[in-house]
Each structure stands twice: as structure tokens, then as C-alpha cells.
matplotlib code that plots the C-alpha trace (Angstrom):
import matplotlib.pyplot as plt

x = [-16.4, -14.2, -11.1, -8.0, -6.0, -8.9, -8.3, -5.2, -4.2, -6.9, -8.6, -12.5, -12.0, -9.7, -8.3, -4.8, -2.6, 1.2, 3.9, 4.4, 7.4, 6.8, 3.0, 2.6, 3.0, 0.7, -1.9, -2.7, -2.0, -4.7, -7.1, -6.7, -7.2, -10.0, -12.0, -11.1, -8.3, -4.6, -2.7, 1.0, 3.5, 6.7, 9.9, 12.5, 10.6, 11.7, 15.5, 16.1, 15.1, 14.3, 12.4, 10.4, 9.7, 7.9, 5.7, 4.7, 3.9, 2.4, 0.2, -0.9, -2.0, -4.6, -5.9, -6.2, -6.7, -4.0, -1.6, 1.6, 5.1, 6.9, 10.2, 12.1, 15.1, 17.1, 20.6, 22.5, 26.5, 25.1, 22.8, 20.3, 20.3, 17.6, 18.7, 17.6, 14.1, 13.1, 13.7, 11.4, 9.0, 9.1, 9.2, 6.4, 3.9, 3.1, 2.0, 2.2, 5.4, 5.2, 8.4, 9.4, 12.8, 15.5, 14.9, 13.7, 15.0, 17.7, 15.1, 12.4, 13.2, 13.3, 10.1, 8.4, 9.7, 8.0, 4.7, 4.8, 2.9, 5.2, 3.0, 6.1, 5.5, 6.4, 5.5, 6.3, 4.6, 8.2, 8.8, 5.8, 6.5, 10.3, 8.3, 6.1, 9.2, 10.9, 8.3, 6.7, 2.5, 1.2, 2.5, 1.1, 1.0, 1.4, 0.7, 2.2, 0.0, 1.2, 2.7, 6.5, 8.3, 5.9, 9.5, 10.5, 8.3, 5.3, 1.9, -1.3, -3.0, -5.9, -3.0, -1.0, -3.3, -4.7, -1.6, -0.4, -3.7, -3.1, 0.4, 0.8, -0.8, -0.2, -3.1, -2.6, -3.7, -3.7, -2.0, -1.8, -5.1, -6.7, -9.0, -13.1, -15.7, -14.6, -11.2, -11.9, -14.5, -12.8, -9.2, -11.4, -12.8, -9.3, -7.8, -6.8, -8.0, -8.0, -6.4, -3.6, -4.1, -0.9, -2.1, -5.7, -5.2, -3.1, -5.8, -7.9, -7.8, -6.0, -2.8, -0.7, 1.0, 0.0, -3.1, -1.6, -0.1, -3.7, -5.0, -2.8, -3.9, -7.2, -6.3, -4.2, -6.1, -5.1, -2.6, -0.7, 1.7, 5.2, 7.9, 11.1, 14.9, 14.1, 17.3, 19.1, 16.5, 14.4, 11.5, 9.6, 6.3, 6.0, 3.4, 4.2, 5.8, 8.4, 10.8, 9.6, 10.4, 13.6, 14.8, 12.7, 15.0, 18.0, 17.6, 16.5, 20.0, 22.3, 21.1, 23.0, 25.1, 22.8, 24.0, 21.8, 24.0, 22.5, 19.2, 20.0, 19.2, 15.2, 15.0, 16.8, 15.6, 12.9, 10.0, 10.5, 9.5, 6.9, 5.2, 5.7, 6.1, 4.0, 6.3, 4.8, 7.6, 9.9, 11.0, 10.0, 7.7, 5.7, 1.4, -0.7, -2.5, -5.3, -4.8, -7.4, -10.6, -9.7, -12.1, -12.6, -10.8, -12.9, -12.0, -10.4, -13.4, -15.7, -13.6, -13.8, -16.9, -18.2, -15.8, -17.4, -20.5, -20.5, -18.9, -21.6, -24.3, -22.1, -21.7, -25.2, -27.2, -25.3, -23.6, -26.7, -28.6, -26.9, -26.9, -30.7, -31.3, -32.4, -31.3, -28.7, -27.7, -24.0, -24.5, -23.5, -25.3]
y = [-13.7, -16.9, -17.2, -19.3, -16.0, -15.8, -19.9, -19.1, -16.5, -17.8, -13.8, -13.5, -10.6, -10.9, -7.4, -7.0, -4.2, -3.8, -2.9, 0.6, 2.3, 5.0, 3.9, -0.2, 0.0, -1.4, 0.8, 0.4, -3.8, -4.1, -1.8, -3.8, -7.2, -6.1, -5.2, -8.4, -7.5, -8.8, -5.9, -5.6, -4.3, -3.2, -4.7, -2.5, 1.3, -0.8, 0.4, -3.2, -6.9, -5.8, -3.1, -5.1, -7.5, -5.2, -3.8, -7.4, -7.9, -4.2, -5.2, -8.5, -6.1, -4.4, -7.4, -11.4, -11.4, -12.6, -10.3, -10.3, -8.4, -7.0, -7.7, -6.1, -7.5, -4.3, -3.7, -2.3, -0.9, -1.7, -4.3, -5.0, -7.9, -10.1, -12.8, -11.1, -9.7, -12.9, -14.5, -11.3, -12.9, -16.3, -15.9, -13.2, -15.8, -14.3, -16.4, -14.5, -12.5, -10.4, -10.3, -7.7, -6.6, -8.9, -13.0, -14.2, -17.9, -18.2, -17.1, -19.6, -22.5, -21.1, -19.3, -21.8, -24.4, -21.8, -22.4, -19.1, -18.3, -15.8, -13.9, -12.0, -8.7, -9.0, -6.3, -8.9, -12.3, -13.6, -12.7, -14.1, -17.2, -17.1, -16.9, -19.5, -21.9, -21.0, -21.8, -18.4, -19.3, -16.5, -13.6, -9.7, -8.6, -4.9, -3.0, -0.1, 2.2, 1.5, 3.8, 2.6, 0.7, -0.6, -2.1, -1.5, -2.8, -0.3, -3.1, -1.9, -4.9, -4.7, -6.7, -8.0, -9.6, -11.7, -12.6, -13.6, -15.8, -17.9, -18.8, -18.7, -22.2, -19.8, -17.5, -14.0, -10.6, -7.4, -4.2, -0.8, 0.7, -0.6, 1.6, -0.1, -2.5, -1.7, -2.4, -5.7, -7.0, -6.3, -7.8, -11.1, -11.5, -10.6, -14.0, -12.4, -13.8, -10.5, -7.1, -5.4, -1.6, 0.9, 4.6, 3.6, 2.5, 5.7, 7.6, 6.2, 7.4, 5.2, 5.6, 6.7, 9.5, 13.3, 14.8, 17.1, 13.3, 12.2, 15.7, 15.8, 12.2, 13.7, 16.7, 14.4, 13.5, 11.1, 13.0, 13.9, 11.5, 11.1, 8.5, 9.2, 7.2, 5.9, 6.1, 3.9, 1.7, 2.1, 3.7, 5.2, 6.6, 9.4, 12.4, 15.4, 18.0, 20.2, 17.9, 15.7, 18.3, 18.9, 15.4, 15.4, 18.5, 17.3, 13.4, 15.8, 18.1, 14.7, 12.3, 9.1, 10.9, 11.0, 9.0, 8.1, 10.6, 13.3, 12.8, 11.7, 14.9, 14.6, 10.8, 8.9, 9.9, 11.9, 9.8, 10.5, 14.0, 13.6, 11.0, 11.8, 15.7, 16.3, 18.2, 16.9, 19.2, 17.5, 15.0, 12.3, 10.3, 7.2, 7.5, 5.5, 6.6, 5.5, 9.1, 9.8, 7.4, 8.5, 11.2, 10.5, 9.5, 6.6, 4.2, 1.1, -1.1, 1.6, 1.2, -2.8, -3.0, -0.6, -2.6, -5.9, -4.4, -3.0, -6.0, -8.2, -5.4, -5.0, -9.1, -9.8, -6.9, -5.1, -8.2, -10.9, -8.3, -7.9, -11.5, -11.4, -8.6, -6.2, -2.3, -1.9, 1.5, 1.8, 3.7, 1.7, 1.7]
z = [-15.8, -15.3, -17.5, -18.0, -16.4, -13.0, -13.0, -13.0, -10.6, -8.2, -8.5, -9.3, -12.6, -15.5, -14.6, -13.4, -12.4, -14.1, -12.3, -12.6, -11.1, -7.8, -8.0, -7.6, -3.5, -1.4, -1.2, -4.4, -5.3, -2.1, -3.7, -7.3, -5.4, -2.7, -6.2, -7.4, -9.6, -9.8, -7.2, -7.8, -5.5, -8.0, -7.1, -7.9, -6.8, -2.9, -2.4, -1.1, -0.7, 3.1, 2.3, -0.5, 2.4, 4.3, 1.6, 1.3, 4.6, 4.7, 1.3, 3.6, 6.4, 3.5, 1.6, 1.9, -1.4, -3.7, -5.2, -7.1, -7.5, -10.7, -10.8, -14.0, -15.6, -16.5, -18.0, -15.2, -14.1, -10.7, -10.6, -8.4, -5.5, -8.2, -5.6, -2.7, -4.1, -5.2, -1.2, 0.0, -2.5, -1.9, 1.7, 1.6, 0.0, -3.0, -5.6, -8.9, -10.4, -13.2, -15.0, -17.3, -19.6, -20.1, -20.0, -16.6, -17.3, -15.3, -12.1, -13.5, -11.3, -8.3, -8.5, -9.9, -7.2, -4.6, -6.3, -7.8, -11.4, -14.1, -16.0, -18.6, -20.5, -24.3, -27.2, -29.7, -30.8, -30.8, -27.4, -26.5, -27.8, -26.3, -22.6, -23.5, -24.3, -21.1, -19.3, -18.3, -17.5, -19.1, -21.6, -20.9, -24.5, -24.7, -27.9, -29.2, -27.4, -24.4, -21.7, -20.8, -23.0, -25.7, -27.6, -31.5, -33.6, -33.4, -33.9, -32.5, -29.9, -32.9, -35.1, -31.8, -29.8, -32.9, -33.9, -30.7, -30.0, -33.4, -31.8, -28.2, -26.2, -22.6, -21.7, -22.2, -21.3, -23.3, -22.4, -23.8, -24.0, -21.7, -19.8, -19.8, -20.5, -24.2, -23.7, -22.1, -24.5, -27.3, -25.4, -25.3, -29.0, -30.2, -27.7, -24.9, -21.7, -19.7, -19.3, -17.7, -17.2, -16.5, -17.0, -15.8, -12.7, -12.1, -11.9, -9.3, -5.8, -3.9, -6.0, -4.0, -6.4, -6.3, -7.4, -9.7, -11.6, -12.1, -13.1, -15.9, -17.0, -17.2, -19.2, -21.6, -25.1, -27.1, -29.0, -25.5, -25.8, -27.3, -28.5, -26.8, -27.1, -30.4, -31.6, -28.6, -29.4, -25.8, -26.7, -24.9, -24.3, -22.4, -21.9, -23.4, -20.9, -20.9, -20.6, -23.0, -25.4, -24.2, -24.7, -28.6, -29.6, -27.5, -30.0, -33.0, -32.9, -31.9, -34.0, -34.4, -31.8, -29.2, -25.9, -22.7, -21.0, -23.3, -22.2, -18.7, -16.3, -18.1, -17.6, -15.1, -11.1, -12.6, -10.5, -7.1, -8.1, -10.5, -8.4, -5.0, -4.9, -8.0, -10.3, -13.7, -15.4, -13.5, -16.2, -18.6, -16.7, -19.0, -19.9, -22.1, -25.4, -23.0, -20.8, -23.7, -22.4, -19.0, -17.7, -14.0, -10.4, -9.0, -6.0, -7.6, -6.5, -8.6, -11.7, -11.8, -10.8, -13.6, -15.9, -15.1, -14.9, -18.2, -19.8, -19.4, -20.7, -24.0, -24.2, -23.5, -24.6, -27.7, -29.1, -28.7, -29.9, -33.2, -34.0, -33.0, -35.3, -33.3, -33.0, -30.2, -28.7, -28.2, -24.7, -21.6, -18.4]

ax = plt.figure().add_subplot(projection="3d")
ax.plot(x, y, z, "-o")
ax.set_aspect("equal")
plt.show()
């Protein structure tokens, strides 16, 4: 399947793996890329630019296919060494960078001059248009369903994607609620050029997280996420667990007086305990509503092959059959 995204990134299938904290290591990125998608290493999971350089080099030993690096620009008291991380990306020969968080405009010239394509994560049409205006090559449009930070507009992908398609000239991928062939075909129909999956890729054999995390996703339904930090205008969609409930209780009790410090113990610095040690109740961790569509732990190759095989069946058989007037089953092989 060829789309503007497969052509832009030089990949076989229009599927990319989003950057995820303490998930986006070389093992997962290489597995996704080897399966024909675009794997992504998460830069800020690596404590220093030198560590990122080592992780990029490690990924190169696992795949000869294109892979990218996620670089998230965050407001912080101790600002990460972004120039150093960019040096590591350029020196490592990475050709795709997924940016997220704050406006990446100041860093685009260095990245573009090194021949790197930029895809920026956006949760609204206006932010997507801004990314296009500053020179990003593509955007990832994240609907309200997504795990992590869905923005503050609460627009689901059934509306957000066609709105983006109506106004953007650069290609975009759909993120949030993406898990299977139906997700991909629907996203393409709504104007996207591919899909970006996060939570779905955590529940794969190669994802370097504790099995307790994968089992928690399998056990969850579409009803098992909650939104926190709404009052701080830093909304996060997380799996509903005891830590999430503590945060919600504190938010309810403090109301407009809430500060980040009031919930920091359950939100900040918890990912190593969750993702590495498997303490899934230790803190708040991001998870999309798409958990309700996840019921197995395949390899990345099995997952991507299945999505592409079933997508072709949906397009060629079900959709074409509807035009021909033949009764078509929703079941896919």
C-alpha cells in the first residue's frame, strides 16, 4: 500500500509507532521497522544525548530499515540538552524525527539541513496548520481517544481527521484509537495517509515492558481510562488504577486550588516502576481507549501483517462489494 506517508518516510506500510516514555527503545523500534512500519526511539527516555547515541547505534544493529526518534519539547525547570539530543540524532543518521509538545520551529533548520523529515504531533487543526506553516513535513493528528495528552478540545477522530484533511496540504497520520485494519481503512477514508499506534504496540511481544503492563492492557475495556489534570490544562488519558483514582480524588477535593505538586507523587517519575518493574498500581500511566480493541500480544510482524492483510480484504471485498450491491459480511479473514 502506497500513500504520501510511505513515500515520505521510505517505508512499506503506512503504520508508525508513536514515541512512548520507557517503551520506545531500540527493540521495539527495530521490530516495527523490520515489519515494514516506522519504529520510533523515544529520546528523553535516554538520560543523556550520549545514551541516545548508543540507543540509535544499538537499533542499527537490529534493522537496516528506516526508523525515527521522538523528541518532545517540554516546559521544565531543568531543560533537557536539546541541542545535544539533536546532535545525536544527526550523527546517528536518523532520517525521521517525531516532535511533540512545544513548538519545534527553533530546531527545524538544523534537522532539515541534515536531511531529516519532521512529523509533529498535534491535537487540533489549528496546531496542525501551525506545524505546516513553520515547515513540518507531516503531522500526527491525535484525537480525543488517544492515550497520553489529547489536548483540551475533546474532538474525537471521526470529526478531527476530516477537519484536518479539509485544511492541510501536508500529509498526516491518524493517532488515537488505532489498533487494527478497520482503524487503518477508516483513517484513510477520513483523509489520513496512515496511522500512528501507541497503546497497541505496547501489547506486542517485542515491547520492552513488564508483562504486567501488557496484561493490564488486555484486561482493560474501552471504559477503563480516565482523564486527569484537566484543571491544570495538561490533560492526560491514563489507565484507571488506584493511583489514577487518588489523583482524581485530590483534584475533586482541591478544585481550582490544585497545583501539580499536589499530585506529583502519583504522576512524576513513576514510569520505571510501572514499565520496568511491573508495578502497574504504582502511579499514573498513559493508555488509550483503544485498549478495548486489544485482546492479544502478537509480534510486531504478526500485527502489521494482519493489519495490512485485513485492510486489503476490507477495501477489495467489503467496500468494493458494497458498490457492487452484493451482501458482504463484516468478518475478515
